[in-house]
C-alpha angles and dihedrals in degrees: 000000000000129000114269109236121171147149124250106211106311093339107105130179116247111205122181113235091240095051119108117226110183124221111270095031117126120212115178134174127337099014127138121194115189137217115305091356119139135213110191138212117308098007122144120205108180113185096171098127104023142000129293119194126189107190129222113293093006121131133211107198131217119306098007119147121207123184141157140203130238111277088220086068093046093268121155134217121249110241125188114187129220117295093004118151120222110187130221119296098005126157118216120179120176090333137135130225111186126218109299094010119147126217114185127223117293093006121147127214120187135200115316094003119139138201106196126216110286093018130117132214105200125235112281094012123145113215109199123221116290094007120135129211102208124221112274095026137102118212123196141168140050104312094021118241133168107294099176146317114278117259122238109296097010090102087066097049094100091052091052091044091049091053089050091051093051088059093041090052090053090052092050093046090051092048091050093051094043093248095115120123 
């Protein structure tokens, strides 16, 4: 099984040659995936109405769904900064995760929400529209609210996780092409 990557009208995905797109992922329309970024098994990135950007070194883990709304209706793009970490089974809709931001497994981010650099949205959290998780904080719950300040080093967890996923993507790509050790 290969990933399904296709244009919608004149909106075509742009995927850097070093990016890893896992089998079973769907990337449609106005989607840009940067250098050494990874989009894992079962993810759907649907840029039919607006732009989706996955920055260099960022990872979108298994089962995540990313979508956008039409800008003519006030919809926003979904922007994922460099070395950001998006956990398994997340839902991002018209949201922004800055460089080095961390979104935990099964978290949801809605239109206009933001996870700043060095911030964490906890696993299972629901970030309401137009809410911001500031740098140095962890937010959790439904709806998400400040849970606590990050401990020393936690603000760099996404960067460490992103580096791990760059290497993990290389291992999976090699296994899929038969070049594994």
